[in-house]
N, C-alpha and C positions, 0 to 999 in steps of 0.2 A: 474404175476407181481413178480419181484424180491423182496426179503425181505428188501434190502437196500432202494429200491424205496418206498416201503410201509412205512418204518420208516421215511423217509424224508418227506413224505406227512402227516403222523400222528404227528410227533414231529416238533416243530418249534425252531430249534437251531439257535440263532442269530449269524451269521458269521461263521457257521460250517455246515457240511453235513456228512451224514453217507455214508461210502464207502464199508463196509462189515459187515455181521452179522454172528455170529456163535452160534449154540445151539446144544450141544452134546447129548441132550435128557434128561439131568438131570442138576441140578444146575442153575446158572443164565444165562440169555441171554447176550452175549457179542457183543457190537456194536463198530466197529472201526470208528472213526470220524477224520475229518481233517478240518482245517480252510479254508475259501474261499480265493481265490487268492488276493482279495482286502483287506484282513485283515492284518494290520501291526503287527509287534512284539511290544507288549505293556508291560510296567513295571507294576507289580502287586501292587506297592506301590504308584504310582503317575501317572498323565496323560501322561507321556512321552511315545512316540512311535517312531519306526524307521523301515526302511525296511532292514537294515543291521543286520545280526546275528553276535554274538560274535565269534563263531567257527562253525565247522561242526558237533559238538556233538548233539545227539538227546537224550531227556529225556523221558523215557516211563512213562506215568501217567494214572491213572484210577479213575473214579468217579462212585459212586452209583447213579442211576437215578430212576425215578418212575417205579413202577412195570408194567410189561406187562402181562395182563391176570393172575395176581396173581403170576407171576414169576419175581424175581428180575432182574434188567437190569444193566449191567456195561458198561460204556463208556470208551473206551481206545483211547489214542492219543499219538503221538510222538511230543514233544515240543522242541523248540529251545531256545538257550540262547541269551541274549542281554546285552549290557553294558549301564546302565542308568547313566547319569551324577551325579545324586544325591545318588543313591543306589548301584552303582557298577554293577557287573555281577550278573544277576538274570535270572531265568527261566521265559519265557514269560507267561503272563496272558491269560486266556481263557474267552470268554464272557459268557459262560454258567455255570461257577462255581466261587465261591468266593476264594480269595487267602487263602492258608493254609487249604482248605477243601478237603475232599475226597468224597463230595456229590455235586450234581448239585444244582443250585439255585432253580429249581422247587422242588426238594426233600426237601431242607431245608425250603422253604416257606411253604410246606405242613406240615412239623413237627411243625413249629412255629405257624401255624394256629390251629393245633390240640391241642397243649399244653396249649392254652388259654381256651380250652373248656373241657378238660378231664385231668385226673391225668397222671403223668409221666409213671407209670407202664403200663397203657393202651396204651399210645402213643408208648412206647417201644415195646410192644407186637404187635401192629398193623403194625408198620413200620419195625419190626425185626432188631432193633439196640439196643445197650446197653443203659441203663438208664443214664449213665454218658454222653453219646454222645448227648442225648436230651438237656442237659444243655449247652453243648459246642455249639450246633447248635443255640440255642437261643441267646447266646452271639454274635455269628458271624452275625446273621441277624440284631440284634439291632445295632451293631457297623457299619454295612454297611448302615443302613437307618437313624440313628440319624444324624441330621444336626445341626451344630453350630448356624445356623440362628435362631433356636428356642429361643435363648437367646436375640434376638433383640426385642425392644419395650416392655420390661417387665415393668409393672407398679405396680400391686398388687400381692404379693406372699403369699403363705402359707407354713409354716415349721412345721414338726412334726416328731417324731420318731416312729418306729414300730418294733416289735419283729418278726424276720423271722425264728427264731429257738429257742429252749429251752436254758436255762442256760444263760440268759442275752446277747443274740446275737441280736443287734439292727441295724437298718438301719435309716439313716436320709434322709428324702424325702422332696423335694421342689416342690410345685405345683404352677400353674399359675391360678389365679382366673378368668381370662378372658376366657381361653380355658378349664378349669376344667380338666387338665391333669397333670401328674407327669413329670416334666422337668428334674429332676436330682436326683441322689441318691448316697449314699456312706455308707460303713460300719462304725458304731460308732454313738454316740449321744452327743459328746462334742462340745465345741466351735471350736476346731481345725478341726473337721469334716465339719462344716458349712463354715469355712474359705476356704476350698478347693473349694466350690461352687463359692464364690466371686472371687477367684483367676482364676477360669476357665472362667467365663463370662467376666472378664476384667473390668477395671475402667469405661470405657465408658458406658457399659450396666448397671453397678452398679449405676451410677449416675442417670439413668432414673427411678430407683425403688422409688416409693412414699410411700409404706406401706408394712409391713410384719406382717401377723397374726400368732400367736403362743400361746403356753401355758405359764405358769409362770416360766418355767425352766430358771435358770440363765445362762446356757451355750449358748443358742440361742440368748438371749438378749445381752450377751456380744459380740458375734460375729457380730450381726447386728450393734450395736453401734460402733464397731471398723472399720467395712468395709463399712457400708452405713449409716453414721451419719445423713444424711438428710432424711432418710426413717423413717416414723412413725411406732413405735412398737405398734401393736394392740393385746391386750390380748383377746383371744377367750372367748366369753360369756359362752360357755358350760363349760369351765374350771373354770369360776367364780362360776357358780352354783354348780359345783362339789366340791368346797371348803365347802359349807354348807352341802352337802350330806356326805362327808367324816367326817366332824365334828360330825354330828348326829350319824353316825355309830360308831365313837369312844365313844361317850356318851352311846350309847346303849350297846356296848360291856362291858363298865365299870360296868353298872348296872347288866349285866348278870354274870360277874365274881364275883361281890359281892353276887349275889343271889345264886351262886353255892356253896358258903361257908356256906349257911344256911342249917339246917336239912331238911327243907321242899323243896324238889327238884321240886315240882310242880310249885313253885314260880319262879325257875330258867328257867323252860321250857317256862313259860309265856314270859319272855324277849327274849328267844331264838327264839320262834316262831313268834314274831312280827316284824322280820327284814324287810320283804318285805312290810308289811303294812305301815311301817314308811318311807321306802326309795322310794317306787313307787309313781308316780304322782297320785293324788286323782281320776282322771278320768279313771284310768286303774285298779283300785282295784276290786278284786272279792268280792262277797257278804260276804264271811267269813272274808276277810281282812278288809272290811268296819266295820264289827262288832268288830273286834279286835281294830281298830283305835278308834271307839266310846268308847270302854272300857278304852282305854288309856286316852282319853280326860276326862272321868269321874274321873279317878284316879288322873290326873293332875301331878304335880311334875316337876322335872327338865327334865325328858325325853320328856314330852309334850311341855315344853318350848323350848327345842331344836328342836322339830318337827316344831313348829311355826316359829322359826328362819329360818329353812331350806326352808320351804314353802314360806315365805315372800321374800327370796332371789330369789327363782325360779320365783315368780310372777313378779319380776322386769322386767324380759326379756320375760315374756309370752305374754304381750300385745304390741301393736304398739304405744308406747309412744314417746314423743319428747325427744331428747337427754338431755335437761336440766332437765326434770322431772326424767329421769332414773338416772342421776348422783346424783340428790338430794335424791332420794330414796336409792341409794347405800350408800351415806354418812350417812343417818339415820340408815341404817342396820349396818354399821360399829360401830356406837355409841351404838346401842342396843346390838350387839355382845360383845363389849368391857365391857359393864356394866352388862352383864348377869351373871357373876360369873362362867360360864361354861368354863373350860380351853380350850377345843378344839375350841369353838366358839370365844373365846378371841384371840386365835392364828390366826384363820381364818380372823377375823376382821383386825388384824394387818397386815397380809399378803396382804389383799385386799387394805388396805390403801397404802402399799408400791408400788402397781401396779396401782394406781388410774389413772395416766396419760395414761397408756396403755389401760385401760378400756374406758376412755373418748375418745381416738382416735378410738377405735373399734366401739363404739356407734355412734360417729359423722360420721364416714365414712361408717357405715353399713357393716363392714367386720367381718367375722367369719371364723373359720376353718370347717364350716359345709360341704362344698364341699370336702375338704381334708379328713374329717372323713368318708364321704361316699366312697371315694376311698380306704381308709384304710380298711373299712369293706369288700370291694371287694378283696383287697389284702390278708386279713386274710383268706378268703374263699379259695383263690387259694393256699396259702402256706400250709393250712391244707390238701387240696386235692392233692397237688403236693409235698408232703413230700419226702425227699430224696435229696434235694439240699444241697450239702455239702460245698458250697462256696457262699459268699455274691454276687459275680459277677453273678453267675447263677440265684440267686433269683432276683437280680436287673433286669436282662435281661427279666425274666418273667413279672416283674412289668411293664417294659417299653413296652412290647408287648401288655399287656392287658389294661394298664392305661396311657401309655405315648403317645407321638406324633409319633408313629410308626404304619403305616397302613399295616397290613398283609393280603394279599388276596390269595385265592386258585390259583394254577397255571393256571387253565383253566377259571378263571374269571377276568383275567387282561384286 
């Protein structure tokens, strides 16, 4: 059997066939391919196709394909040029590779599948390509598969920011509560960043949005109010509870700082070592932490008062209570925090009062950023595992591959 016949039977190139194979005994296997007679000249930028070429010029092109028995394979082909009414004179597209790529679709889909399951260095070593190329391939696969139709019929959204790199490099991510997937992302975490999302989906899709869950950051609230005024702003209950936790940590650190100035440093270590006993939920405490907490209860004072305030706010959302009961308890907590005399809790109470409408909307609709936070945990694991992305576009492509509406399959499982 001829080598070209064998490859035509093994590989399924849509609209193309192998005409010749060359292997000098070392290096990659080179296969020359040509498009079938029925394949028209297609524009790589739009659906336009024609049977007439622009000129008699041929353009030699090559693409890296899947390995053959551990040996790299290169596909070579002579391409024609055509005149597209919208894009002018362009080199014809090929069905087995994406525009602007020097890799076949099968090769890029394999890389995209691998990068969601292992770190970039391993993918780079396994496929024998540069680590920068891995990020570029992810971007191409996502751009090819992301469909604008994902913005249709949006009802409840979640918005949050996440750090994709050290030194305050953030991404703003928008998720769909219905599908639990990341729909959109962009570098930055201000109001202008979220404004891009509403501009991209258009006023018709924006009008369908009924609620957006988020934290208490002013930037996202400002953007939603400006672009989707009819959408309810739902303040995530997790971030409400976090107000009390942060306030208690501030109180604890103040005690510790004062204790450090005393001659007896054992007293300072007491406040330093009780951090997790105070901040963790009671049901997850170790025996040692339970003893520490019991000692703090016996000592009493402002630190124990702050702990009770923190726990009472957490208990508001711990049970399955009616919305009216939850809101009444939150109002009571704000009153207690304001009259506690503890500065951090007084500030937390004032902050919560300022977002009381958003909390009410979240409790009434039963919306939270819980699903989004779950996606964020997955994203943090991937960004730590795949460190080396030097652009937000590459990081976003990885996020869309693993957490977005992009289905990546291995080439032989389609």
